[in-house]
N, C-alpha and C positions, 0 to 999 in steps of 0.2 A: 654734378662736380667730375670730372674726367682723373684721373687716378694714375700718373709716374708708376709704371711698374718696378720701373730701373732702381729710384727709390728704394720705394720698395724691398725687392730684392735687395738691396746695400742691407734695408734696415733690417731682415730676417738676417741674413750672414752675421752681424752685429751680435743682435742678440743670441746664435747659437753657438761663437766664436766664446774661448776662454777670456780675449780682451780684443781693443777695439784697434789695437795693434798687430795682432794674429788673421782680424779679419780683414782689414788692411792687405797683409801677406797673401792671403788668401783670392784677395779682390783685382791685386799685381793695380795695386791703388796708394796713393800716401793717404796716412793717417786722420792730414788736416780736407781731403780730398771728401773720404769716407762720409769726415765729420758733416761736413758743410752739405752734403747731399743727403743727410738724415734731417738736419736743420730745418731743406726744401720741403721736407715730406712732412713733419709737425704743423708749418707753416701752414700745409695746402692742409694739413688735418685740422688744424686748430688747437691742438693739444702736445701737449709735453713726451714723449715715448718712455727716455730716459733718465735719469737724476746722477747725478757724482756722486760717490760714497768712496773718500779715499782717492784714490786714484784708480777706483773701474767705475765702471755704469751697470745702473743695475736699472730695471725695468720697474715702469712705475703701474698703475693701475688699468689707465687706458695703451700702453702699452704692452702689459703681458691681454689684453683685448686682441689687440692687434695684430701679436705676435699667432693668434690662436686662426686669424683667419689668413695670416702669410701660409701660416705652414696648411693649411687647406688647398692655396688659391698654389702653392708650388706644388708643392705633394700630385692634384691635377691638372698640371704642368707635366708631369713628369712618366703618367699613368697615357697622357693624351700621346708623348712623344711615344710609348711602348707600344697602345695601344697600333699607331698608325706605322710604327715598322716591322710587327707582325710578318712572317711571311706569306701568312693566307689573305692580306688583307681586311682582315676579317676583325673590327675593333672588340676588344676585349674589356667589357669594361669591370671592376673592383670596387665592392662595397667596402664604401669606407664604413671604418667600424675603431670612432674613435673608447677609447677605457682612461680614464685615470682610478689610479690605483694609490694609496695607500702605502707610504713610505715604511710601515710599519708590516705590511702581509708581508707572510714567508715566499718564497720568490719561486720557487719550486710547486708549492700549495699557488701561485699564481696564474705559475705556468700550467699546471694538469689539467686547471680547470680556462686556463683560455686557445687551448691545442685546442679542444673538440673547433670551432667560431672558427678556424682556418679549413675544416675538411668537411663544411658542407658542401653536399654534392647539388652544383646548384647555382649556388651561391659562391661563387670567388668574392675572400674576403684580403680586402690589406687594414691588417691590423696596425692603428697608433696607439705607443702607451705609453703616458706621461704618469710620471709619478708625483706626491707632495705631500700636502697636511692635508686633512680630511676636510676642513673646513674651507680651506680653497679648492679646496677638489667639487664639496658640494654645492660651491660658487659659484666653479666657471660651469656644472652641470645645470644649474637656474638659467645658466645667460646660454646656454646647447651647443656649448662648448665640446662636451659629451657627448656620446652616445647612455652609456652607463660607468660608473663609478664601485669598484670594490674595495669597502673598505670593516673597519670591523665593529662601526659604531653604525648603528641605525641614524635617520632624520628626526631629530627634536619631537619631542610631541607639540613644543611652542612653539614650532616655525613653522612659519604662512609662510613655508617656498612652496609650491606643487611639485613635487616629490614624492616618490612612492620609494616605503623600504621593501625591501624584503630579505627575508633570513634564509642566507642560502643552506646552513648550515653552523655544524658549533662540530668540532671532537676536544677530547684530551688535550695536558702538557706536557709534554717530558724533558727533564731536567736532562742535558749529557755535557759533554765537557772532554776533552783533551787527556787520554789513558794515564799519563802523568800527573795530574791535579787528580782524575777520581780515584787513581792508588794508595793516593794520598789519605782519604776520608777512610774511618773508622764510625763503628757501632756500626747499627742499626740504619733505616733510613724510614721516617725523612730526620730524626737526632743528628745522622752523620752531617749537616746541613750547617750547623752551626758554629759559625765560625769562616766555613771554607767561604773563598772568595766567588763574588759573582756576578753576572755580566747581566745587565736589564735593558728594557724597554724603557726609551724618555720617559720623565715626567708626567704625564696626560694622560699616556697608551693608556686604554682599560685593560690591557693583559695584567700593566705594571698594580696599577690598583690588585685587580685580584691576585698576584701573587706575594703583593702587601700584605694582604689580607688572610692570604693562606698558611704564609710563615708568623703573624701573629695568634691567628688560630692553633698552632700546631702547639705555637710557644720554639718557635723554634729558628735564628738570629743567622742567618752568613753576613757578610761582610762583601756589600758592594761596596766593587773596586770604577764600576764602569755602570755607563749609560746613554745607550747610541737610538738616535732617529732611523735609522735601515738598519732592516735585521742582515743583511747581506754583511755589513760590517763588522756587524757584535757582534755571529760567528763567525769573520776572522777571525778576530782575535781572541773567537773559544775556539780555535784552530789553532793559535797559535801559542794556548797554554794559560791566556790571562784569565780566564775563570768559569764556571756553569755557564750554561748559557739554555734558557728556554725553549723548543720550539715546538709546530701541534706536532702530534705523535703519531697522526695521520702519514707523516712523512719523516719521523726519523729516521729509517731504513734507510732513505736517500741523502738525510743527512750524515749520518755514519760514513756513511761510500763516499761520498763526495768530497767529507772533510776531513776525513781521518779520525773523528771520534767517537766517544760507547755513551751511552746510556747510562743514566743512576738511579733513575726510578719516573715513573710514573705520578703527577701533585695529582692528589685524588679531590675531583669539586673543582679543578680548577680547570677553564673550557675558553678554547678560541673561540671567538666566532666568527662571519665571512655575511657581510649584507652585498646586495649586489642596489641600488640608487639610480633609476630609473626616472624621466617623468612623466608625471600623472594622465592616465588613461594613454599610452603611450601605448603602438599594439609593439608585440613583442617579434623582432624580428627570427629568421630562422637562424641566425649563428647567437643571440641572447639565446633561442631557446636552447643550442647546443650547451653554453653554458649552467646554465639553470639543469638543465641532463647533468651534466659531467660529475656536480655540485652531490645530487638527488644520488648518481650512484655512488659516488668516493666518501659520500659528508653521511648517508643516509636518508630515512628517509623525515622530511620536516616540513613542523606546519608552514603551508601556505606557495610547496613548489607544485606541487600534483594539478592548483587553480589556477598556474600560471603558466603550467605548460597548454 
């Protein structure tokens, strides 16, 4: 079957744009023309790629698969153009490293782990990072849409997916807040947290469960004023003084400098874990080994890392 790449490009632009109207404006076409071209692609593929919800379009499950392939196709097209326009005329091949990231992971920690992968001598990398929920990321990894996934929990023992989980490491958790919020706390830590405003990861997040268990064990009951599925948004609200919020102790100093917040105290026994998921039996590439080495240096010696290297 011959694929119409013009139709695929229209689909790709719409999938990445905030709305059909915005995509049509970018393509310099009318919305009706763009819709007609996408319908032609759907008929060719035999699957619906979008479904309408309210006034917007949402990708179907097949649409998400098509988008993953479209990302690869048009990224490679961009690399082809750049390689052939080099002054030396020597094509530069970049190895694509597609990484799925749990939305709960602190961005500063993710950057510290991924940055070494972009500096592997002799292995230039084109890094593709996509964020999502752990369950969706695992499914996409199993379908080979990612090379690896960084998440806060391993693949379940009951899973029959051909994936491996490697504990990269773990670190403590520190509670932080805007100076004005912290100044209003009184008493010793952690008793001073009773009644204090608190921002939490969303329900179901592993860290959320550990925090709730800690407060219950300590007999301390903060006032939950918000819960978030994205760690950066949680910090933004914390920076604005809405409430205290948890961060991995490993990056507490960087968070303090970036957001202008101060530490309240480290939560004894509460640990933030970080796992690398990849296809079972797969040989680890040099960029993936660089990520594991960065974890070993930054998070300390952890079980399984030496063997993976």
